[in-house]
N, C-alpha and C positions, 0 to 999 in steps of 0.2 A: 574387507568385510563391509557389507552394506549396513548403514546406520538406519534404524527404523524411525518412524515418525515420533514415537515416544522418546527415543534417545535424543533426537534433535531438539525436542521441546525441553528436556532436562538440561541439555547443554546450553540452550538459549537462556534458561532461567539462571543458571550458574554464572554465565557471563554478565547477565543483568545485575545480579547481586554484587558482583565485583565492581560494577560501575556506579553503584549507589552513592558512595561518598562524594564522588565528583558531581553527581546529579544533585545531591543535597546542597553542595556549595553553590551551584548554579541557581538552584531554587531560591536560596536566600538572596542572591544577587538580583533575582527577578521580582523581589517584593515591591519594587517601585516601578512605575511606568505603566503604559497602557495595557489593557487586557491581562491583568495579573492572573486571574483564574484560568484563562485560556492558556497562557504560557505555562502555568503550573501543571495543568493536565498534560500538556505536550511533553514536559520534562519527565513527569512520572511515567508516562507511556514509554518514552525512549529509555529511561533508566531501568525500568523493570522488564522491558521487552514484552509488554502486554499488548493486547489488541484494542482494548477500549479502556478509557479512564474517564470518570466523571466526578465532579464535586457537586453534592446536593446540599442546599442550605434550608433550614426550617423557614416556613412562611411565618408571618407575624402571629398567626393563631397558634403555632406550634403543633398543628394537627397534621401537616403535610410536609414532606421533603420535596423541594423543587430543584430540578437540575438547572444549575446556573451556567456551568461550562463543561465541555467535554472534548475529548480528543479521540480520534478513530471514527468508526462508522456511526457513532452516536452524535456526530455533529449535524443535527437536523432539527427541524421544528415539527410540531410543537414540543416544548420542553416536557420532559417526563415529570409527572407528579405522583408521589406515592404516599398513601396514608400511613402515618406512624402507627406501628404495631400491626396494622391490618394487611399491608401490601408489601410483598417482596422481602428479600433478605435485608435490603436497605431499611425498610420500615421496622423490621425486627431489631436491627442494630441501633436505630435511632431511639427505640423504646427502651432497650435493655442496656445500652451504653457498653456493649461487649463486642469485640472483634469476632468475625466469622470467616473461616476459610472453608470453602465448599469445593470438594474434589470433582463432583459431577452435579451440576445444577438440575439435571433431569431427574435426579433421585431425591431432590429436596423440595418438599411441597410448598415451602415458603417462596420459591423462586417466582418472580414476575417477569415473564418473557418480554424482552425488549428487542434483542437480536437473536434470531433462531440459531445462529452459529456458535453462540457462547456455550462453553462446556464447563468451565471452572471460574470461580469468583472469589475475590478477597474483598471484604467490606470492613472498614474500620471507622469507629467514631472519632471525630475531631472535637476534643473537649477543652474546656477551661474550668478546671475543678470538676464540679458536678454538672456544669452547664454545657449543653450540646451546642457547639458552633456549626457543625455540619457533619457530613459523612463522605468518606472517600471510597469510591466504588471502582474496583479494578477487575477487568474481565479478560479471559483468555479463551481461545478456540481449542486449546488442548486440555483434556481431562487431567486432573491432578497436578496442574501447573504450579499452584501455590502450596508450599510445604510448611508443616508445623514449625520447622526450625527457622523458617523465614520470618516468623511472627515478630520476634523482637526488633528486627530491622524495619518491618512495616509499621510497627507501633511507633518507633522512633521517627519515621517519616511523618506519621499523622501528628505527632507532637510538633514537628517543625512547621507543618501546615497550619496548626493552631496558632503558633506564634505569629506567622505571617498574616493570618486572617485578623488577629487582634491588632497588629500594627496597621493593617489597611483600614480597619474600622476606626482607629484613632485618627488617622489622616482624614477620613471621611467626616468625622465629627468636627475636626478643626475647620474643614471647608464649609460645613453647614453653619458653624458658629460665625464665621466671617461673613457669609451670605446674609445671615439673619441680622447681625449687627449693622451691616450695610443698609438693610431694609429699614431698620429702626432709625438710623441716622437720616435716611432720605425722608421718612415721614416727619421727623422732628424739624427738618429744614423747611418743609412745606407748611408747617403750622404757623399760628399767629396771623392768619389772614393773608399770607403771601399769595396763595392761590385759592380759588373757590373751593368750598368744602366738598363739592361733588368730585373735583379732581383729586383732592386728598384721599377721599374714600376709595376711589377707583385705584389709585396707586397702591393703597394699603391692601385691598383684596387681591390685586394681581400679585403682589409680593408674598402674601400669605399662601395663596394657592401654589405658587411655584416653589416655595420652600417648605411647605407642610402638606403632605398628602398628594398634591398635584391634581386634585379632581374638581373641588368647588370651594369658593369662599364668598362671604357676603357681609355687608354691614346693614343692620336694621336700626331704625330710630323709633323710640317710643312716643306715641301720640296719646297723652294722658286724657285729653278732652274726649277723644273717640274710643279710648280703650283698645287701641290697636298698635301693632308694630308695622312700620313702613319700610319696605326694602329700598335702600338708598344707593347701593352699588353691589355688583356681583361680578365674579370672574369664574368662568367654567371652561373645562377642557373640551366640552362638547356643546353643540347647539342646544338651547333650551327654549321651551315654551313658557317662559317666566320673565316678566318685564319689571324693570325698575319702577317703583311706585306701587307694586303689589302690596296689599295689606292683609295682615292676619290678626285675629283677635288675641288679646292677652290670654295667657294660660293655655295657649294652643301649641302643641309640639314641644320639642326640646328647647327651641329658641324662647318660647313663651315661658317655659319652666325656669330657665336661667334668668330671664328678665324679672319674673315674680320674686325669685329668691334673692336676686342680686348677687349670685355666686356662680362660679364656673361650673358647668355641667359637662363632664367628659364621659361619653358612653362608648365602651370598647366594641360592643356589638349591638347595633340598633335593632336587630331582629328580636332581641330579648327585652327591649324596653317598651312598655305599653304606651308611653308618652310620645314615642316617635311617630311623626307623620311624614310619609314618603312624598317628596316633591322633586328630588333629584334622582334619576335612575342610577342604579348600581352602587348606592351608598351602603357601607357596612359599619363605619364608625363616624362619630360626629363629636365636636367639641364646641360649646357655646360659652363665650367669655363676655361678662357684663362690661359695658363702658360706663364709668361712673364719675361723678363729681361729689365727693363726700359720701353721704348715705343715699343720694339720689341716683337711680339707675337711668341713664339717658338712652342707652341702646345696647345692641349685642353685636359682637364680632363672631361670625360663624364660620367654621371650617369643616369640610366633610371629605371622607376618603373612601376608596374602594376596597380597603383591607381592614381586617379586624384588628383592633388595638393599635391603630396607626399613631395616635397622639401620645407621645411620651411626656413625662414630667418636664423635660427640657423644652419640648415644643409648646407645652401649655404655658410655661414661664415666658417664652418668646411672644406668644399670642397675648398674654396679659400685659406685656410691655407695649405692644402695638396698641392695645385698647387704651392704655393710659395716654399714649401719644395722640390718639384720636379725640379724646374727650374735649379739648378746647374748641374743636370745630363745631360742636353741637351748640355752642353759645351764640352762633350767628345763624341767620336764615340759611336753610339748605335747599338747593334747587332739586326739583323732582324731574 
Protein backbone atom coordinates (compact mmCIF):
# COMPACT_ATOMS: atom_id res chain seq x y z
CA UNK A 1 0.00 0.00 0.00
CA UNK A 2 1.32 3.40 -0.95
CA UNK A 3 2.08 5.70 1.98
CA UNK A 4 0.86 9.26 1.49
CA UNK A 5 2.80 12.46 2.14
CA UNK A 6 0.95 13.03 5.41
CA UNK A 7 1.68 9.50 6.57
CA UNK A 8 5.38 9.91 5.87
CA UNK A 9 5.41 13.19 7.79
CA UNK A 10 3.76 11.57 10.82
CA UNK A 11 6.24 8.70 10.75
CA UNK A 12 9.13 11.16 10.47
CA UNK A 13 7.86 13.05 13.49
CA UNK A 14 7.49 9.88 15.57
CA UNK A 15 11.01 8.79 14.69
CA UNK A 16 12.29 12.24 15.66
CA UNK A 17 10.55 12.07 19.04
CA UNK A 18 12.23 8.72 19.72
CA UNK A 19 15.62 10.31 19.02
CA UNK A 20 15.07 13.26 21.34
CA UNK A 21 16.75 11.81 24.49
CA UNK A 22 19.97 11.16 22.56
CA UNK A 23 19.73 14.57 20.92
CA UNK A 24 19.37 16.29 24.32
CA UNK A 25 22.43 14.44 25.63
CA UNK A 26 24.43 15.66 22.63
CA UNK A 27 23.05 19.17 23.10
CA UNK A 28 24.37 19.29 26.66
CA UNK A 29 27.76 18.08 25.45
CA UNK A 30 27.79 20.90 22.88
CA UNK A 31 27.43 23.65 25.47
CA UNK A 32 31.16 24.32 25.20
CA UNK A 33 33.09 25.03 22.04
CA UNK A 34 32.76 27.22 19.00
CA UNK A 35 29.44 28.23 17.43
CA UNK A 36 27.34 26.92 20.30
CA UNK A 37 24.06 28.30 18.98
CA UNK A 38 24.74 27.03 15.48
CA UNK A 39 25.48 23.54 16.78
CA UNK A 40 22.40 23.71 18.96
CA UNK A 41 20.13 24.56 16.00
CA UNK A 42 21.63 21.77 13.92
CA UNK A 43 21.02 19.22 16.68
CA UNK A 44 17.44 20.34 17.21
CA UNK A 45 16.77 20.18 13.47
CA UNK A 46 18.24 16.68 13.29
CA UNK A 47 16.52 15.45 16.43
CA UNK A 48 13.06 16.73 15.51
CA UNK A 49 13.24 16.04 11.80
CA UNK A 50 12.30 19.68 11.18
CA UNK A 51 13.08 21.70 8.07
CA UNK A 52 14.19 24.90 9.79
CA UNK A 53 15.26 25.77 13.33
CA UNK A 54 16.26 29.18 14.66
CA UNK A 55 17.09 30.71 18.01
CA UNK A 56 16.15 34.35 18.42
CA UNK A 57 17.44 36.43 21.34
CA UNK A 58 16.09 39.77 22.57
CA UNK A 59 18.02 42.87 21.59
CA UNK A 60 19.24 45.16 24.43
CA UNK A 61 16.07 47.24 24.25
CA UNK A 62 13.83 44.16 24.63
CA UNK A 63 11.65 45.42 21.78
CA UNK A 64 12.89 43.08 19.08
CA UNK A 65 13.81 39.42 18.75
CA UNK A 66 16.94 38.95 16.65
CA UNK A 67 17.81 35.73 14.84
CA UNK A 68 21.26 34.75 16.13
CA UNK A 69 21.66 31.29 14.65
CA UNK A 70 19.67 29.01 12.37
CA UNK A 71 19.81 25.64 10.66
CA UNK A 72 18.11 24.82 7.37
CA UNK A 73 17.09 27.26 4.67
CA UNK A 74 17.18 30.14 7.18
CA UNK A 75 20.99 30.18 7.15
CA UNK A 76 21.13 33.50 5.32
CA UNK A 77 21.61 37.21 5.81
CA UNK A 78 20.38 39.67 6.86
CA UNK A 79 19.25 38.23 10.16
CA UNK A 80 15.53 38.20 10.82
CA UNK A 81 14.33 40.81 13.30
CA UNK A 82 10.79 40.65 14.69
CA UNK A 83 9.15 43.22 16.93
CA UNK A 84 7.92 41.77 20.21
CA UNK A 85 4.12 41.48 20.31
CA UNK A 86 3.72 43.04 16.87
CA UNK A 87 5.40 40.69 14.38
CA UNK A 88 5.03 36.97 13.85
CA UNK A 89 4.25 34.07 16.11
CA UNK A 90 7.75 34.57 17.52
CA UNK A 91 6.84 38.13 18.54
CA UNK A 92 3.63 36.89 20.16
CA UNK A 93 5.44 34.16 22.14
CA UNK A 94 8.12 36.64 23.27
CA UNK A 95 5.41 38.94 24.59
CA UNK A 96 3.18 36.33 26.25
CA UNK A 97 5.82 33.76 27.33
CA UNK A 98 3.56 30.93 26.14
CA UNK A 99 4.41 28.13 23.65
CA UNK A 100 2.50 27.94 20.38
CA UNK A 101 1.95 24.98 18.04
CA UNK A 102 0.49 26.09 14.71
CA UNK A 103 -0.82 23.33 12.44
CA UNK A 104 -1.06 25.61 9.36
CA UNK A 105 0.68 28.98 9.40
CA UNK A 106 -1.36 30.09 6.40
CA UNK A 107 -4.42 30.09 8.64
CA UNK A 108 -2.74 32.12 11.43
CA UNK A 109 -2.78 35.87 10.93
CA UNK A 110 0.18 36.29 13.30
CA UNK A 111 2.52 34.44 10.96
CA UNK A 112 5.40 36.46 9.52
CA UNK A 113 6.46 34.84 6.24
CA UNK A 114 10.17 34.10 6.09
CA UNK A 115 10.13 30.89 4.04
CA UNK A 116 7.12 30.45 1.70
CA UNK A 117 7.44 26.66 1.99
CA UNK A 118 6.73 26.60 5.73
CA UNK A 119 3.37 25.09 6.67
CA UNK A 120 3.55 24.35 10.43
CA UNK A 121 5.49 25.92 13.26
CA UNK A 122 6.36 25.29 16.92
CA UNK A 123 7.54 28.33 18.89
CA UNK A 124 8.67 28.06 22.51
CA UNK A 125 9.90 30.68 24.96
CA UNK A 126 13.28 30.06 26.58
CA UNK A 127 12.88 31.36 30.12
CA UNK A 128 14.78 31.97 33.33
CA UNK A 129 11.92 32.39 35.79
CA UNK A 130 9.89 35.26 34.31
CA UNK A 131 12.86 36.55 32.30
CA UNK A 132 12.88 35.86 28.57
CA UNK A 133 16.25 34.52 27.41
CA UNK A 134 15.16 33.80 23.87
CA UNK A 135 12.72 31.99 21.59
CA UNK A 136 13.13 28.63 19.87
CA UNK A 137 11.44 28.60 16.46
CA UNK A 138 10.96 25.23 14.69
CA UNK A 139 9.33 24.99 11.26
CA UNK A 140 8.18 22.19 8.97
CA UNK A 141 7.00 22.01 5.38
CA UNK A 142 4.31 19.56 6.44
CA UNK A 143 0.99 20.85 7.84
CA UNK A 144 0.14 19.53 11.31
CA UNK A 145 3.68 18.28 11.88
CA UNK A 146 3.80 19.35 15.54
CA UNK A 147 1.22 17.66 17.78
CA UNK A 148 -0.18 18.78 21.14
CA UNK A 149 1.13 15.59 22.76
CA UNK A 150 4.67 16.63 21.71
CA UNK A 151 4.46 19.80 23.78
CA UNK A 152 5.87 18.42 27.09
CA UNK A 153 8.95 17.14 25.25
CA UNK A 154 9.40 20.42 23.37
CA UNK A 155 9.05 22.42 26.58
CA UNK A 156 11.64 20.18 28.25
CA UNK A 157 13.93 20.90 25.29
CA UNK A 158 13.42 24.66 25.77
CA UNK A 159 14.34 24.28 29.46
CA UNK A 160 17.58 22.52 28.46
CA UNK A 161 18.37 25.32 26.04
CA UNK A 162 17.75 27.87 28.78
CA UNK A 163 20.25 26.12 31.05
CA UNK A 164 22.81 26.02 28.24
CA UNK A 165 22.30 29.72 27.43
CA UNK A 166 22.76 30.69 31.08
CA UNK A 167 25.98 28.68 31.28
CA UNK A 168 27.22 30.32 28.11
CA UNK A 169 26.40 33.76 29.47
CA UNK A 170 28.30 33.05 32.69
CA UNK A 171 31.34 31.96 30.68
CA UNK A 172 31.08 35.15 28.64
CA UNK A 173 30.88 37.24 31.82
CA UNK A 174 34.04 35.57 33.16
CA UNK A 175 35.84 36.33 29.88
CA UNK A 176 34.68 39.95 30.00
CA UNK A 177 35.80 40.28 33.63
CA UNK A 178 39.28 38.95 32.79
CA UNK A 179 39.59 41.33 29.83
CA UNK A 180 38.55 44.31 31.94
CA UNK A 181 40.82 43.46 34.83
CA UNK A 182 43.67 43.12 32.33
CA UNK A 183 42.84 46.59 30.99
CA UNK A 184 42.83 48.09 34.50
CA UNK A 185 46.19 46.49 35.33
CA UNK A 186 47.66 47.79 32.08
CA UNK A 187 46.54 51.35 32.83
CA UNK A 188 47.88 51.16 36.38
CA UNK A 189 51.27 49.98 35.09
CA UNK A 190 51.42 53.00 32.79
CA UNK A 191 50.73 55.45 35.62
CA UNK A 192 53.17 57.41 37.71
CA UNK A 193 54.84 59.14 34.77
CA UNK A 194 56.13 55.93 33.19
CA UNK A 195 54.76 57.05 29.80
CA UNK A 196 53.44 60.39 28.54
CA UNK A 197 49.89 61.12 29.60
CA UNK A 198 48.75 61.15 25.97
CA UNK A 199 49.90 57.54 25.56
CA UNK A 200 48.15 56.52 28.77
CA UNK A 201 44.91 58.21 27.66
CA UNK A 202 45.04 56.52 24.25
CA UNK A 203 45.62 53.08 25.77
CA UNK A 204 42.69 53.70 28.10
CA UNK A 205 40.19 54.72 25.41
CA UNK A 206 41.24 51.84 23.16
CA UNK A 207 40.66 49.38 26.02
CA UNK A 208 37.33 50.97 26.94
CA UNK A 209 36.01 50.89 23.37
CA UNK A 210 37.01 47.26 22.82
CA UNK A 211 35.52 46.02 26.10
CA UNK A 212 32.47 48.30 26.41
CA UNK A 213 30.18 48.91 23.47
CA UNK A 214 32.84 48.72 20.77
CA UNK A 215 31.82 52.00 19.09
CA UNK A 216 33.49 55.08 20.62
CA UNK A 217 35.42 56.14 23.72
CA UNK A 218 37.16 59.38 24.69
CA UNK A 219 38.93 61.26 27.47
CA UNK A 220 38.22 64.96 28.07
CA UNK A 221 40.14 67.34 30.34
CA UNK A 222 38.56 70.32 32.03
CA UNK A 223 40.09 73.74 31.29
CA UNK A 224 38.71 75.88 34.12
CA UNK A 225 40.41 79.04 32.86
CA UNK A 226 38.49 78.96 29.59
CA UNK A 227 35.39 77.12 30.83
CA UNK A 228 35.87 74.34 28.29
CA UNK A 229 36.41 70.60 28.03
CA UNK A 230 39.29 69.53 25.80
CA UNK A 231 39.31 66.23 23.89
CA UNK A 232 42.61 64.53 24.83
CA UNK A 233 42.21 61.07 23.29
CA UNK A 234 39.61 59.10 21.37
CA UNK A 235 39.06 55.65 19.91
CA UNK A 236 36.46 55.00 17.23
CA UNK A 237 35.32 51.98 15.23
CA UNK A 238 34.77 54.29 12.23
CA UNK A 239 36.58 57.29 10.70
CA UNK A 240 35.54 60.56 12.32
CA UNK A 241 35.72 64.24 11.48
CA UNK A 242 36.65 65.03 15.08
CA UNK A 243 40.21 65.86 16.11
CA UNK A 244 42.05 65.57 19.40
CA UNK A 245 42.20 69.07 20.85
CA UNK A 246 38.54 69.84 20.03
CA UNK A 247 36.94 72.01 22.72
CA UNK A 248 33.39 72.14 24.01
CA UNK A 249 31.89 74.59 26.47
CA UNK A 250 31.11 73.56 30.03
CA UNK A 251 27.48 72.45 30.52
CA UNK A 252 27.27 71.29 26.89
CA UNK A 253 25.98 67.80 26.16
CA UNK A 254 26.10 64.78 28.43
CA UNK A 255 29.86 65.14 28.88
CA UNK A 256 29.36 68.70 30.14
CA UNK A 257 26.52 67.58 32.41
CA UNK A 258 28.66 64.86 34.03
CA UNK A 259 31.55 67.31 34.47
CA UNK A 260 29.33 69.93 36.13
CA UNK A 261 27.71 67.39 38.48
CA UNK A 262 30.92 65.48 39.16
CA UNK A 263 28.83 62.30 38.89
CA UNK A 264 28.45 59.45 36.43
CA UNK A 265 25.74 60.03 33.82
CA UNK A 266 24.46 56.83 32.16
CA UNK A 267 21.84 57.40 29.45
CA UNK A 268 20.14 54.24 28.12
CA UNK A 269 18.64 55.98 25.08
CA UNK A 270 20.20 59.30 24.04
CA UNK A 271 17.23 60.02 21.80
CA UNK A 272 15.18 60.63 24.94
CA UNK A 273 17.63 62.97 26.68
CA UNK A 274 17.41 66.67 25.73
CA UNK A 275 21.01 67.23 26.92
CA UNK A 276 22.44 64.88 24.29
CA UNK A 277 24.44 66.52 21.48
CA UNK A 278 25.15 64.29 18.49
CA UNK A 279 28.80 64.24 17.46
CA UNK A 280 29.34 60.52 16.79
CA UNK A 281 27.00 58.97 14.17
CA UNK A 282 24.88 55.99 15.13
CA UNK A 283 25.02 56.42 18.92
CA UNK A 284 22.06 55.20 20.99
CA UNK A 285 23.52 55.01 24.52
CA UNK A 286 26.27 56.91 26.34
CA UNK A 287 27.95 56.90 29.73
CA UNK A 288 30.11 59.75 31.04
CA UNK A 289 32.30 59.08 34.09
CA UNK A 290 34.03 61.91 35.99
CA UNK A 291 37.78 61.72 36.56
CA UNK A 292 38.30 63.23 39.99
CA UNK A 293 40.80 63.96 42.69
CA UNK A 294 38.89 64.58 45.91
CA UNK A 295 36.01 66.93 45.16
CA UNK A 296 37.66 68.41 42.07
CA UNK A 297 36.55 67.08 38.70
CA UNK A 298 39.52 66.98 36.31
CA UNK A 299 37.96 65.41 33.28
CA UNK A 300 35.54 62.88 31.80
CA UNK A 301 35.87 59.33 30.51
CA UNK A 302 33.21 58.92 27.82
CA UNK A 303 31.90 55.73 26.19
CA UNK A 304 29.23 55.48 23.49
CA UNK A 305 27.47 52.52 21.87
CA UNK A 306 25.13 51.78 19.00
CA UNK A 307 22.61 49.84 21.11
CA UNK A 308 20.06 51.02 23.66
CA UNK A 309 20.95 50.26 27.29
CA UNK A 310 24.43 49.02 26.45
CA UNK A 311 26.16 50.06 29.69
CA UNK A 312 25.30 47.75 32.59
CA UNK A 313 26.13 48.45 36.25
CA UNK A 314 29.15 46.13 35.93
CA UNK A 315 30.42 48.09 32.93
CA UNK A 316 29.90 51.40 34.75
CA UNK A 317 31.92 50.04 37.70
CA UNK A 318 34.71 49.07 35.30
CA UNK A 319 34.70 52.55 33.72
CA UNK A 320 34.79 54.22 37.13
CA UNK A 321 37.82 52.08 38.00
CA UNK A 322 39.57 53.16 34.79
CA UNK A 323 38.71 56.80 35.59
CA UNK A 324 40.36 56.51 39.02
CA UNK A 325 43.46 55.00 37.40
CA UNK A 326 43.66 57.95 34.97
CA UNK A 327 43.39 60.70 37.59
CA UNK A 328 47.13 60.90 38.42
CA UNK A 329 47.94 61.65 34.75
CA UNK A 330 46.10 64.97 35.00
CA UNK A 331 48.63 66.27 37.53
CA UNK A 332 51.30 66.57 34.82
CA UNK A 333 51.20 68.61 31.58
CA UNK A 334 49.21 66.87 28.87
CA UNK A 335 50.25 66.99 25.22
CA UNK A 336 47.64 68.08 22.69
